[in-house]
C-alpha angles and dihedrals in degrees: 000000000000112000124228118184115205112201114207130186134186107294095019118178110256097208098050099071101023097095092047093050097035098049106017096076106023098044106022104032097240121149103236116183132173129234137173136193085231107036115208134065117352131181121215124221088258094052100259110147115211135177113225110189099179125080135195095280090056090048092054092046091050091062100216120197090219132023118201117201105202118211128238139146094275091074089066094056137075088249090068110125119245104236095160095116094051092047092050093047092052095042091050089051090057101266119143111234119209129187130183127193108324088006088072087066090065090053091046092049089051091053092242091128097050096094107021136075108263146154138203137165087306139316094263090054089060095042093049098044106032116066112213093017103161102170101093092119090059097046117118122191100230135163089207136055119279125207128194134153094356091309121116123188134176142167116251089255092065108068093137097054089040091054091048090051091048090050091049091050089049089060099252109164115266091243090057093048090048090049091050092050090048092052092050093047097043096091090055096050 
């Protein structure tokens, strides 16, 4: 089974991981597990309380094919955890690193966005909240997820395209990814 690690922090955004967790395992046979820099009880933006028992060391040892850094308001504060070392270790080992909304700030702080096409909530969001962000020349304003060089980024308003890009990076067959996109778009057709 292909492994996807979902990284949650205090105040994580409920809608940004839900499609990965809710369909990845049950419908597509992916092994989706949850991790946190501070394992223990976390509360989502919507008030969901969860217990995450696995930390960053366990995530590295698990060898996921994809790591998903879920957004949340914590990433915009000085209390945001520095996960740069872990992200670099995993990316250098061949892992795809994805960040959505505030999660893109962790990738920017790690320097992972400096040389690849990427997006986020907007360019100013990255410049304001990620010290040493040096990827402005590669930023693309996009309503959908963007993937390049095993890096996936998306604004917080794009959980469906982000999930599709994560599934594609996880090696889900093209037909399955196309089917997923079709399901998500059906209500708008």
